[in-house]
C-alpha positions as CSV (number, residue, x, y, z in Angstrom):
1,X,-143.9,-24.1,-16.3
2,X,-141.1,-26.1,-14.2
3,X,-138.4,-24.1,-13.4
4,X,-135.2,-25.0,-14.7
5,X,-132.6,-26.3,-12.3
6,X,-129.6,-24.9,-12.4
7,X,-126.3,-27.2,-13.1
8,X,-124.9,-26.2,-9.6
9,X,-128.4,-27.4,-7.8
10,X,-128.4,-30.7,-9.9
11,X,-124.4,-31.6,-9.3
12,X,-125.3,-31.2,-5.9
13,X,-128.2,-33.6,-5.9
14,X,-126.1,-35.8,-7.9
15,X,-123.4,-35.6,-5.3
16,X,-125.9,-36.2,-2.2
17,X,-127.3,-39.2,-4.4
18,X,-124.2,-40.5,-4.5
19,X,-122.9,-40.1,-1.2
20,X,-126.5,-41.8,0.1
21,X,-126.0,-44.3,-2.2
22,X,-122.6,-44.8,-0.9
23,X,-123.7,-44.8,3.2
24,X,-126.8,-47.1,2.3
25,X,-124.0,-49.6,0.5
26,X,-121.9,-49.3,3.8
27,X,-125.2,-50.0,5.8
28,X,-125.7,-53.0,3.8
29,X,-122.1,-54.2,4.0
30,X,-122.6,-53.7,7.4
31,X,-126.0,-55.3,7.9
32,X,-124.5,-58.7,5.9
33,X,-121.3,-58.5,8.1
34,X,-123.2,-58.5,11.2
35,X,-125.6,-61.1,10.1
36,X,-123.1,-63.5,9.1
37,X,-121.3,-63.0,12.2
38,X,-124.3,-63.9,13.8
39,X,-124.9,-67.0,12.1
40,X,-121.8,-67.7,12.4
41,X,-121.9,-67.4,16.4
42,X,-125.5,-69.5,16.2
43,X,-123.9,-72.4,14.4
44,X,-120.5,-72.4,17.1
45,X,-123.4,-72.4,19.9
46,X,-125.6,-75.5,17.9
47,X,-122.1,-77.0,17.5
48,X,-121.0,-76.5,20.9
49,X,-124.4,-77.7,22.2
50,X,-124.3,-80.8,20.0
51,X,-121.0,-81.7,21.7
52,X,-122.2,-81.1,25.1
53,X,-125.2,-83.8,24.7
54,X,-122.9,-86.1,23.4
55,X,-120.7,-86.0,25.6
56,X,-123.6,-85.9,28.1
57,X,-125.1,-89.2,26.7
58,X,-121.7,-90.8,26.5
59,X,-121.3,-90.0,30.3
60,X,-125.0,-91.1,30.8
61,X,-124.0,-94.3,29.0
62,X,-120.8,-95.1,31.5
63,X,-122.6,-94.2,34.2
64,X,-125.2,-96.5,33.7
65,X,-122.7,-99.3,33.2
66,X,-121.1,-98.5,36.1
67,X,-124.5,-98.8,38.3
68,X,-124.8,-102.0,36.8
69,X,-121.5,-103.1,37.6
70,X,-121.8,-102.0,41.0
71,X,-125.0,-103.4,41.8
72,X,-123.7,-106.8,40.4
73,X,-120.8,-106.6,42.7
74,X,-123.5,-105.1,45.6
75,X,-126.2,-108.6,45.0
76,X,-122.4,-111.0,44.9
77,X,-121.0,-109.4,48.4
78,X,-124.8,-109.5,49.4
79,X,-124.8,-113.2,48.8
80,X,-121.8,-113.6,50.3
81,X,-122.5,-112.6,53.6
82,X,-125.8,-114.4,53.8
83,X,-123.7,-117.6,53.1
84,X,-121.1,-116.2,56.0
85,X,-124.0,-115.5,58.6
86,X,-125.7,-118.5,57.4
87,X,-129.1,-116.4,57.3
88,X,-130.6,-117.3,53.4
89,X,-134.1,-114.5,54.4
90,X,-131.6,-111.6,54.9
91,X,-133.5,-109.2,52.5
92,X,-132.4,-107.5,49.6
93,X,-129.3,-105.5,50.1
94,X,-129.5,-102.0,51.4
95,X,-130.2,-99.1,49.2
96,X,-128.3,-95.9,49.7
97,X,-129.8,-92.9,51.3
98,X,-129.5,-89.4,51.1
99,X,-127.3,-89.6,54.7
100,X,-124.8,-92.0,53.2
101,X,-121.1,-91.3,52.7
102,X,-120.2,-89.8,49.5
103,X,-117.3,-91.6,47.5
104,X,-116.4,-93.6,44.5
105,X,-118.8,-96.6,44.6
106,X,-115.8,-98.7,43.0
107,X,-113.5,-97.9,46.0
108,X,-116.0,-98.4,48.4
109,X,-116.5,-101.7,47.2
110,X,-113.5,-102.9,47.3
111,X,-113.2,-101.7,50.9
112,X,-116.5,-103.9,51.6
113,X,-114.7,-107.0,49.7
114,X,-111.7,-106.6,51.5
115,X,-113.5,-106.5,55.0
116,X,-115.4,-109.4,54.1
117,X,-112.5,-111.4,52.7
118,X,-110.7,-110.7,56.3
119,X,-114.2,-111.4,58.3
120,X,-114.0,-115.1,55.9
121,X,-110.8,-115.8,57.0
122,X,-110.6,-118.5,59.7
123,X,-108.4,-117.1,62.7
124,X,-106.7,-119.6,65.4
125,X,-108.7,-120.8,68.7
126,X,-108.6,-119.0,71.6
127,X,-107.1,-119.9,74.6
128,X,-111.0,-120.0,76.3
129,X,-111.0,-123.8,74.6
130,X,-108.0,-125.5,75.9
131,X,-109.9,-127.5,78.5
132,X,-112.0,-128.9,75.5
133,X,-109.0,-129.4,73.2
134,X,-107.2,-131.6,76.5
135,X,-110.5,-133.3,76.8
136,X,-110.2,-134.0,73.2
137,X,-106.7,-135.5,73.3
138,X,-107.6,-138.0,76.9
139,X,-111.0,-138.9,75.3
140,X,-108.8,-140.0,71.9
141,X,-106.6,-141.6,74.5
142,X,-109.2,-143.8,75.8
143,X,-110.5,-144.8,72.7
144,X,-107.7,-145.7,71.9
145,X,-106.8,-147.4,75.1
146,X,-110.2,-149.1,75.0
147,X,-109.6,-150.6,71.4
148,X,-105.8,-152.1,72.0
149,X,-107.6,-153.8,75.3
150,X,-110.4,-155.1,73.3
151,X,-107.5,-156.4,70.5
152,X,-105.5,-158.0,73.6
153,X,-108.2,-159.8,75.0
154,X,-109.1,-161.0,71.5
155,X,-105.4,-162.4,71.1
156,X,-106.0,-164.0,74.5
157,X,-109.2,-165.5,74.0
158,X,-108.1,-166.8,70.3
159,X,-104.6,-167.9,71.5
160,X,-102.0,-169.1,68.8
161,X,-100.5,-166.2,66.6
162,X,-103.0,-163.7,67.4
163,X,-102.0,-164.0,70.9
164,X,-98.8,-162.6,69.5
165,X,-100.0,-160.3,67.2
166,X,-103.1,-158.6,68.5
167,X,-101.0,-157.3,71.6
168,X,-98.4,-155.7,69.2
169,X,-101.6,-154.1,67.5
170,X,-103.1,-153.3,70.6
171,X,-100.0,-151.5,71.6
172,X,-99.7,-149.4,68.4
173,X,-103.7,-148.5,68.6
174,X,-102.7,-147.5,72.1
175,X,-99.9,-145.1,70.9
176,X,-102.1,-143.4,68.6
177,X,-104.7,-142.1,71.4
178,X,-103.2,-138.6,71.1
179,X,-103.4,-138.5,67.2
180,X,-107.4,-139.8,67.5
181,X,-107.6,-136.8,69.7
182,X,-107.1,-134.4,66.9
183,X,-110.4,-135.7,64.9
184,X,-112.6,-134.3,67.8
185,X,-110.3,-131.4,67.7
186,X,-110.8,-130.3,64.0
187,X,-114.4,-130.8,64.5
188,X,-114.5,-128.2,67.5
189,X,-112.6,-125.8,65.3
190,X,-114.5,-126.4,62.2
191,X,-117.4,-125.2,64.2
192,X,-115.6,-122.1,65.6
193,X,-114.7,-121.3,61.7
194,X,-111.1,-121.6,63.1
195,X,-108.1,-123.3,62.2
196,X,-106.1,-125.7,64.7
197,X,-103.1,-124.5,64.5
198,X,-99.8,-125.5,66.2
199,X,-100.9,-124.4,69.6
200,X,-103.9,-126.4,69.5
201,X,-102.5,-129.5,68.2
202,X,-99.8,-129.3,71.1
203,X,-102.3,-128.6,73.8
204,X,-104.3,-131.9,72.3
205,X,-101.1,-134.4,71.5
206,X,-100.1,-133.2,74.9
207,X,-103.3,-134.1,76.8
208,X,-103.4,-137.3,74.5
209,X,-99.7,-138.5,75.2
210,X,-100.0,-137.9,79.3
211,X,-103.7,-140.1,79.2
212,X,-101.8,-142.7,77.1
213,X,-99.2,-142.9,79.5
214,X,-101.7,-142.9,82.9
215,X,-103.1,-145.6,80.9
216,X,-100.9,-147.7,80.3
217,X,-98.7,-147.8,83.7
218,X,-102.4,-147.9,85.3
219,X,-103.1,-151.2,83.3
220,X,-100.4,-153.0,84.3
């Protein structure tokens, strides 16, 4: 037969059962709290990862757009370089290498554009071409004097009013000889990609005036 359980032992067992139940309840609450914290941390991690992915995608799109703009600008500048050099078959633009200088591509392209603009601006003719400029002035004076001589000869040949008007016209044409010398001087400046500044003009006009004066003196 089962032995009867004393009230003290039964009370102790109930007390222990209550303690175990409370402990299990506490451990279960701690487990739930830990689980909720882990879920919240995982959700935050997923949200942060999603934000990082979104930012990375936006940066990738911006980088691709900047690359397209840079490539288009490089192609445009390279086309200008080929036009300035007069070389049509220069090939494709150079590609960046591992040893190329680091820096912002927009800033580097700006420097290249400024350099190309400065290189494309025409300069003044050097002093070494002064003899050619003087020759242009002399040539203009000679051509004008020859035209004037022809006009005077026609006036003498036809007589009448032409004999009076053509010598005047011949003198005007002869005096325009120095200005005629500016035409070949301008061609020379264009071929050298330079401007016909005050100094070259002075050289041409000075040589033309001297040549015109000599021709008028010798032609008397």
